[in-house]
Structures are given as C-alpha cells and as structure tokens.
PyMOL commands that place a pseudoatom at each C-alpha (Angstrom):
pseudoatom trace, name=CA, resn=UNK, resi=1, chain=A, elem=C, hetatm=0, pos=[13.566, -53.287, -52.421]
pseudoatom trace, name=CA, resn=UNK, resi=2, chain=A, elem=C, hetatm=0, pos=[14.382, -55.275, -49.288]
pseudoatom trace, name=CA, resn=UNK, resi=3, chain=A, elem=C, hetatm=0, pos=[15.819, -53.503, -46.294]
pseudoatom trace, name=CA, resn=UNK, resi=4, chain=A, elem=C, hetatm=0, pos=[17.493, -54.213, -42.965]
pseudoatom trace, name=CA, resn=UNK, resi=5, chain=A, elem=C, hetatm=0, pos=[17.768, -51.220, -40.667]
pseudoatom trace, name=CA, resn=UNK, resi=6, chain=A, elem=C, hetatm=0, pos=[18.663, -50.592, -37.052]
pseudoatom trace, name=CA, resn=UNK, resi=7, chain=A, elem=C, hetatm=0, pos=[18.386, -47.844, -34.448]
pseudoatom trace, name=CA, resn=UNK, resi=8, chain=A, elem=C, hetatm=0, pos=[20.424, -47.701, -31.245]
pseudoatom trace, name=CA, resn=UNK, resi=9, chain=A, elem=C, hetatm=0, pos=[19.227, -45.830, -28.171]
pseudoatom trace, name=CA, resn=UNK, resi=10, chain=A, elem=C, hetatm=0, pos=[21.533, -45.241, -25.218]
pseudoatom trace, name=CA, resn=UNK, resi=11, chain=A, elem=C, hetatm=0, pos=[19.182, -45.781, -22.270]
pseudoatom trace, name=CA, resn=UNK, resi=12, chain=A, elem=C, hetatm=0, pos=[21.685, -44.460, -19.709]
pseudoatom trace, name=CA, resn=UNK, resi=13, chain=A, elem=C, hetatm=0, pos=[21.922, -41.101, -21.504]
pseudoatom trace, name=CA, resn=UNK, resi=14, chain=A, elem=C, hetatm=0, pos=[18.371, -41.006, -22.931]
pseudoatom trace, name=CA, resn=UNK, resi=15, chain=A, elem=C, hetatm=0, pos=[19.595, -40.255, -26.436]
pseudoatom trace, name=CA, resn=UNK, resi=16, chain=A, elem=C, hetatm=0, pos=[20.567, -41.929, -29.708]
pseudoatom trace, name=CA, resn=UNK, resi=17, chain=A, elem=C, hetatm=0, pos=[23.887, -43.765, -29.722]
pseudoatom trace, name=CA, resn=UNK, resi=18, chain=A, elem=C, hetatm=0, pos=[25.991, -42.159, -32.444]
pseudoatom trace, name=CA, resn=UNK, resi=19, chain=A, elem=C, hetatm=0, pos=[29.138, -43.377, -34.159]
pseudoatom trace, name=CA, resn=UNK, resi=20, chain=A, elem=C, hetatm=0, pos=[28.792, -47.082, -33.352]
pseudoatom trace, name=CA, resn=UNK, resi=21, chain=A, elem=C, hetatm=0, pos=[30.302, -49.400, -35.956]
pseudoatom trace, name=CA, resn=UNK, resi=22, chain=A, elem=C, hetatm=0, pos=[27.708, -51.862, -37.270]
pseudoatom trace, name=CA, resn=UNK, resi=23, chain=A, elem=C, hetatm=0, pos=[28.229, -54.821, -39.620]
pseudoatom trace, name=CA, resn=UNK, resi=24, chain=A, elem=C, hetatm=0, pos=[25.490, -56.690, -41.451]
pseudoatom trace, name=CA, resn=UNK, resi=25, chain=A, elem=C, hetatm=0, pos=[26.549, -60.312, -41.941]
pseudoatom trace, name=CA, resn=UNK, resi=26, chain=A, elem=C, hetatm=0, pos=[25.067, -63.393, -43.610]
pseudoatom trace, name=CA, resn=UNK, resi=27, chain=A, elem=C, hetatm=0, pos=[25.741, -67.023, -42.690]
pseudoatom trace, name=CA, resn=UNK, resi=28, chain=A, elem=C, hetatm=0, pos=[26.632, -69.061, -45.777]
pseudoatom trace, name=CA, resn=UNK, resi=29, chain=A, elem=C, hetatm=0, pos=[25.878, -72.748, -46.381]
pseudoatom trace, name=CA, resn=UNK, resi=30, chain=A, elem=C, hetatm=0, pos=[29.215, -73.734, -44.737]
pseudoatom trace, name=CA, resn=UNK, resi=31, chain=A, elem=C, hetatm=0, pos=[28.356, -71.874, -41.531]
pseudoatom trace, name=CA, resn=UNK, resi=32, chain=A, elem=C, hetatm=0, pos=[30.816, -69.035, -42.206]
pseudoatom trace, name=CA, resn=UNK, resi=33, chain=A, elem=C, hetatm=0, pos=[29.817, -65.409, -41.705]
pseudoatom trace, name=CA, resn=UNK, resi=34, chain=A, elem=C, hetatm=0, pos=[30.222, -63.064, -44.671]
pseudoatom trace, name=CA, resn=UNK, resi=35, chain=A, elem=C, hetatm=0, pos=[30.101, -59.297, -44.138]
pseudoatom trace, name=CA, resn=UNK, resi=36, chain=A, elem=C, hetatm=0, pos=[27.607, -57.670, -46.497]
pseudoatom trace, name=CA, resn=UNK, resi=37, chain=A, elem=C, hetatm=0, pos=[27.961, -54.084, -45.307]
pseudoatom trace, name=CA, resn=UNK, resi=38, chain=A, elem=C, hetatm=0, pos=[29.710, -51.998, -42.640]
pseudoatom trace, name=CA, resn=UNK, resi=39, chain=A, elem=C, hetatm=0, pos=[28.900, -48.512, -41.431]
pseudoatom trace, name=CA, resn=UNK, resi=40, chain=A, elem=C, hetatm=0, pos=[28.439, -46.312, -38.325]
pseudoatom trace, name=CA, resn=UNK, resi=41, chain=A, elem=C, hetatm=0, pos=[25.277, -45.045, -36.689]
pseudoatom trace, name=CA, resn=UNK, resi=42, chain=A, elem=C, hetatm=0, pos=[24.360, -41.483, -37.662]
pseudoatom trace, name=CA, resn=UNK, resi=43, chain=A, elem=C, hetatm=0, pos=[23.437, -38.537, -35.410]
pseudoatom trace, name=CA, resn=UNK, resi=44, chain=A, elem=C, hetatm=0, pos=[20.032, -40.119, -34.793]
pseudoatom trace, name=CA, resn=UNK, resi=45, chain=A, elem=C, hetatm=0, pos=[21.579, -43.498, -33.877]
pseudoatom trace, name=CA, resn=UNK, resi=46, chain=A, elem=C, hetatm=0, pos=[20.372, -45.074, -37.112]
pseudoatom trace, name=CA, resn=UNK, resi=47, chain=A, elem=C, hetatm=0, pos=[21.797, -47.206, -39.900]
pseudoatom trace, name=CA, resn=UNK, resi=48, chain=A, elem=C, hetatm=0, pos=[19.064, -47.349, -42.455]
pseudoatom trace, name=CA, resn=UNK, resi=49, chain=A, elem=C, hetatm=0, pos=[19.403, -46.785, -46.142]
pseudoatom trace, name=CA, resn=UNK, resi=50, chain=A, elem=C, hetatm=0, pos=[22.946, -48.137, -46.439]
pseudoatom trace, name=CA, resn=UNK, resi=51, chain=A, elem=C, hetatm=0, pos=[22.067, -51.469, -44.805]
pseudoatom trace, name=CA, resn=UNK, resi=52, chain=A, elem=C, hetatm=0, pos=[20.073, -52.496, -47.848]
pseudoatom trace, name=CA, resn=UNK, resi=53, chain=A, elem=C, hetatm=0, pos=[20.200, -55.531, -50.038]
pseudoatom trace, name=CA, resn=UNK, resi=54, chain=A, elem=C, hetatm=0, pos=[18.192, -55.526, -53.258]
pseudoatom trace, name=CA, resn=UNK, resi=55, chain=A, elem=C, hetatm=0, pos=[17.537, -59.263, -52.954]
pseudoatom trace, name=CA, resn=UNK, resi=56, chain=A, elem=C, hetatm=0, pos=[17.177, -60.319, -49.308]
pseudoatom trace, name=CA, resn=UNK, resi=57, chain=A, elem=C, hetatm=0, pos=[17.809, -64.046, -49.525]
pseudoatom trace, name=CA, resn=UNK, resi=58, chain=A, elem=C, hetatm=0, pos=[16.242, -66.389, -46.983]
pseudoatom trace, name=CA, resn=UNK, resi=59, chain=A, elem=C, hetatm=0, pos=[18.715, -67.464, -44.335]
pseudoatom trace, name=CA, resn=UNK, resi=60, chain=A, elem=C, hetatm=0, pos=[20.414, -66.376, -41.125]
pseudoatom trace, name=CA, resn=UNK, resi=61, chain=A, elem=C, hetatm=0, pos=[21.717, -62.810, -40.732]
pseudoatom trace, name=CA, resn=UNK, resi=62, chain=A, elem=C, hetatm=0, pos=[23.252, -60.919, -37.885]
pseudoatom trace, name=CA, resn=UNK, resi=63, chain=A, elem=C, hetatm=0, pos=[24.002, -57.352, -36.926]
pseudoatom trace, name=CA, resn=UNK, resi=64, chain=A, elem=C, hetatm=0, pos=[27.249, -56.909, -35.020]
pseudoatom trace, name=CA, resn=UNK, resi=65, chain=A, elem=C, hetatm=0, pos=[27.475, -53.742, -32.939]
pseudoatom trace, name=CA, resn=UNK, resi=66, chain=A, elem=C, hetatm=0, pos=[30.941, -52.658, -31.683]
pseudoatom trace, name=CA, resn=UNK, resi=67, chain=A, elem=C, hetatm=0, pos=[29.926, -50.953, -28.437]
pseudoatom trace, name=CA, resn=UNK, resi=68, chain=A, elem=C, hetatm=0, pos=[33.105, -50.927, -26.340]
pseudoatom trace, name=CA, resn=UNK, resi=69, chain=A, elem=C, hetatm=0, pos=[34.607, -47.945, -28.222]
pseudoatom trace, name=CA, resn=UNK, resi=70, chain=A, elem=C, hetatm=0, pos=[31.328, -46.023, -27.894]
pseudoatom trace, name=CA, resn=UNK, resi=71, chain=A, elem=C, hetatm=0, pos=[31.359, -46.330, -24.090]
pseudoatom trace, name=CA, resn=UNK, resi=72, chain=A, elem=C, hetatm=0, pos=[35.155, -45.773, -23.866]
pseudoatom trace, name=CA, resn=UNK, resi=73, chain=A, elem=C, hetatm=0, pos=[34.624, -42.315, -25.423]
pseudoatom trace, name=CA, resn=UNK, resi=74, chain=A, elem=C, hetatm=0, pos=[32.389, -41.574, -22.432]
pseudoatom trace, name=CA, resn=UNK, resi=75, chain=A, elem=C, hetatm=0, pos=[34.982, -42.919, -19.985]
pseudoatom trace, name=CA, resn=UNK, resi=76, chain=A, elem=C, hetatm=0, pos=[32.720, -45.854, -19.222]
pseudoatom trace, name=CA, resn=UNK, resi=77, chain=A, elem=C, hetatm=0, pos=[33.509, -49.546, -19.361]
pseudoatom trace, name=CA, resn=UNK, resi=78, chain=A, elem=C, hetatm=0, pos=[30.929, -51.743, -21.009]
pseudoatom trace, name=CA, resn=UNK, resi=79, chain=A, elem=C, hetatm=0, pos=[30.239, -55.249, -19.735]
pseudoatom trace, name=CA, resn=UNK, resi=80, chain=A, elem=C, hetatm=0, pos=[29.895, -56.301, -23.384]
pseudoatom trace, name=CA, resn=UNK, resi=81, chain=A, elem=C, hetatm=0, pos=[32.627, -55.409, -25.906]
pseudoatom trace, name=CA, resn=UNK, resi=82, chain=A, elem=C, hetatm=0, pos=[30.149, -56.054, -28.757]
pseudoatom trace, name=CA, resn=UNK, resi=83, chain=A, elem=C, hetatm=0, pos=[26.576, -57.184, -29.296]
pseudoatom trace, name=CA, resn=UNK, resi=84, chain=A, elem=C, hetatm=0, pos=[25.513, -59.644, -31.996]
pseudoatom trace, name=CA, resn=UNK, resi=85, chain=A, elem=C, hetatm=0, pos=[21.853, -59.930, -32.886]
pseudoatom trace, name=CA, resn=UNK, resi=86, chain=A, elem=C, hetatm=0, pos=[21.193, -62.979, -35.037]
pseudoatom trace, name=CA, resn=UNK, resi=87, chain=A, elem=C, hetatm=0, pos=[17.883, -63.426, -36.865]
pseudoatom trace, name=CA, resn=UNK, resi=88, chain=A, elem=C, hetatm=0, pos=[16.305, -65.546, -39.572]
pseudoatom trace, name=CA, resn=UNK, resi=89, chain=A, elem=C, hetatm=0, pos=[14.843, -64.234, -42.823]
pseudoatom trace, name=CA, resn=UNK, resi=90, chain=A, elem=C, hetatm=0, pos=[12.223, -66.456, -44.375]
pseudoatom trace, name=CA, resn=UNK, resi=91, chain=A, elem=C, hetatm=0, pos=[11.089, -66.493, -48.000]
pseudoatom trace, name=CA, resn=UNK, resi=92, chain=A, elem=C, hetatm=0, pos=[8.803, -63.575, -48.803]
pseudoatom trace, name=CA, resn=UNK, resi=93, chain=A, elem=C, hetatm=0, pos=[10.078, -61.366, -45.944]
pseudoatom trace, name=CA, resn=UNK, resi=94, chain=A, elem=C, hetatm=0, pos=[11.681, -58.161, -47.097]
pseudoatom trace, name=CA, resn=UNK, resi=95, chain=A, elem=C, hetatm=0, pos=[11.895, -55.510, -44.363]
pseudoatom trace, name=CA, resn=UNK, resi=96, chain=A, elem=C, hetatm=0, pos=[13.522, -55.845, -40.998]
pseudoatom trace, name=CA, resn=UNK, resi=97, chain=A, elem=C, hetatm=0, pos=[14.077, -53.159, -38.368]
pseudoatom trace, name=CA, resn=UNK, resi=98, chain=A, elem=C, hetatm=0, pos=[16.164, -54.374, -35.448]
pseudoatom trace, name=CA, resn=UNK, resi=99, chain=A, elem=C, hetatm=0, pos=[16.387, -51.734, -32.683]
pseudoatom trace, name=CA, resn=UNK, resi=100, chain=A, elem=C, hetatm=0, pos=[18.979, -52.029, -29.925]
pseudoatom trace, name=CA, resn=UNK, resi=101, chain=A, elem=C, hetatm=0, pos=[18.393, -50.478, -26.474]
pseudoatom trace, name=CA, resn=UNK, resi=102, chain=A, elem=C, hetatm=0, pos=[21.757, -50.119, -24.820]
pseudoatom trace, name=CA, resn=UNK, resi=103, chain=A, elem=C, hetatm=0, pos=[23.424, -49.327, -21.474]
pseudoatom trace, name=CA, resn=UNK, resi=104, chain=A, elem=C, hetatm=0, pos=[26.930, -50.101, -20.177]
pseudoatom trace, name=CA, resn=UNK, resi=105, chain=A, elem=C, hetatm=0, pos=[25.633, -53.104, -18.228]
pseudoatom trace, name=CA, resn=UNK, resi=106, chain=A, elem=C, hetatm=0, pos=[22.992, -54.529, -20.558]
pseudoatom trace, name=CA, resn=UNK, resi=107, chain=A, elem=C, hetatm=0, pos=[20.990, -54.446, -23.786]
pseudoatom trace, name=CA, resn=UNK, resi=108, chain=A, elem=C, hetatm=0, pos=[17.751, -55.596, -25.301]
pseudoatom trace, name=CA, resn=UNK, resi=109, chain=A, elem=C, hetatm=0, pos=[16.417, -55.883, -28.832]
pseudoatom trace, name=CA, resn=UNK, resi=110, chain=A, elem=C, hetatm=0, pos=[13.222, -56.668, -30.695]
pseudoatom trace, name=CA, resn=UNK, resi=111, chain=A, elem=C, hetatm=0, pos=[11.800, -56.687, -34.218]
pseudoatom trace, name=CA, resn=UNK, resi=112, chain=A, elem=C, hetatm=0, pos=[10.505, -53.193, -34.885]
pseudoatom trace, name=CA, resn=UNK, resi=113, chain=A, elem=C, hetatm=0, pos=[8.464, -51.792, -37.732]
for i in range(1, 113): cmd.bond("trace and resi %d" % i, "trace and resi %d" % (i + 1))
show_as sticks, trace
zoom trace
C-alpha cells in the first residue's frame, strides 16, 4: 500500500504541533487541485495512516497546512496563514513522509523516511 504521511514539530515550543488541519490534494490534468483527504494532526503532531491512497498515481501532490488557527490558540500571530508543500510522485514511488518544522515566523520541510 502506498502512503503519504506528515509530522509537524513546533520549533518555538519544542513539541509536536497538535490539532492542525491538513489536506492532501492532487493536481489533475486540467491544473485543478482535488482534495483527496482532510484531517488534523494527532497528539504527536502526525497525520499518518489516514493520509493513505491504495494506488498512489504519478503526478503532483500537495499538503496544505492551516497554521494560523494553531498559533491563534496560543495568542500568537503567524506570518503565514497556511503552508503548502507541493511535491512530485514518479512512477514506482510509493511512500512519502513530508515533515514540517514550524515557528510563527518561518517553516522548513524535507523528504523524510
């Protein structure tokens, strides 16, 4: 089974970022984005098993993280209202882990294992 997962760490608080809404989207042949799945990060800052697709088709995907509400609950204003991480899946690739390291003033991401 193919899998796309993510893990969000709040660098400012040195802990997992819980309760962040995350959407997995796919770009269709017309260039429109179609939402495949929506959920929230768990107590460990992860969205794993539910961001699965039994047949991960080659193409362009993105994870959209709604971070403004997360920081608002901490009485902080985020520079970014949301983060979109766009990546390409090639034929034969089946597992992607896309971590997000987050603070109110910045973020970074990479392909994890």
